[in-house]
C-alpha positions, -999 to +999 in steps of 0.1 A: +000+000+000+016+032-012+010+065+006+010+095-017+024+126+000+021+161-013+055+178-017+062+200+012+090+224+022+106+218+055+104+246+080+141+255+077+138+262+039+108+285+046+127+303+074+157+308+052+136+323+024+120+346+050+154+357+062+164+364+026+133+385+021+141+404+053+176+411+040+162+424+007+138+447+027+167+459+048+187+470+018+157+486+000+156+522-009+126+526+014+145+514+044+176+535+035+154+566+032+136+558+065+169+554+083+183+586+068+153+607+080+151+589+113+187+599+120+181+635+108+151+637+131+169+622+161+198+647+157+176+678+152+178+699+184+146+717+175+128+684+174+141+676+209+130+710+223+095+707+208+091+671+220+101+683+255+076+711+254+049+689+239+054+663+267+049+691+293+017+703+276+005+668+272+009+662+309-011+694+316-038+683+292-040+648+307-044+664+341-073+686+328-088+657+309-094+638+341-122+663+347-133+665+311-141+695+291-156+711+323-121+718+336-114+755+333-081+750+315-092+720+294-095+739+261-064+761+266-043+730+274-056+712+244-049+742+221-014+745+235-006+708+229-021+710+194+000+742+186+032+725+196+022+694+177+016+715+146+049+732+149+066+698+153+048+685+122+059+716+102+096+708+106+113+694+075+130+665+095+097+654+110+078+657+076+106+637+059+106+611+086+068+606+085+068+604+047+097+578+047+080+559+075+047+558+054+066+545+023+083+518+043+050+508+060+034+505+025+063+483+013+059+460+044+021+459+038+025+450+002+049+422+011+026+409+039-004+411+015+014+392-012+024+364+012-011+362+027-028+362-007-006+334-020-020+313+008-057+324+008-077+353-004-095+355+030-065+359+053-065+392+071-035+414+065-028+440+092-023+475+081-016+508+099-039+526+075-076+517+080-083+529+045-055+509+028-076+479+022-065+461+054-099+464+070-125+437+073-142+445+040-113+438+017-103+407+036-134+388+031-149+396+065-184+405+054-190+377+029-167+349+041-181+343+075-153+362+092-158+391+116-174+422+101-174+457+114-205+466+093-187+495+076-185+479+041-210+505+027 
């Protein structure tokens, strides 16, 4: 009696290919750009000063938030934190870092999605962007018996 076995890869071969893929991502233009902007942001003294100021304003806001919008300083504390956040977001190093981070995130999402779709069209692929197609509607959640948020439209 002969047993027919489907050809399978052993786990070590799969892991080696995963490490090779990781190495390719590490030497990608997206990773290089991300690391460049991260270093620039981390070395920017203005970023450090604004982060320090923001953390102080955030603490003040969190103290006010304990009492809700009825606290007399709630709106002022919120506006001060938002103003510092806006100033921080206006810096070239922060803008460059966030853009590079987004591009790297998109690359990682595309790789994850490609791997998942090669296994099954119903596998959920996590995404940092709720509008990028990583939500329940594009992953078969509503029609495949999976969980559904009801936001498919």
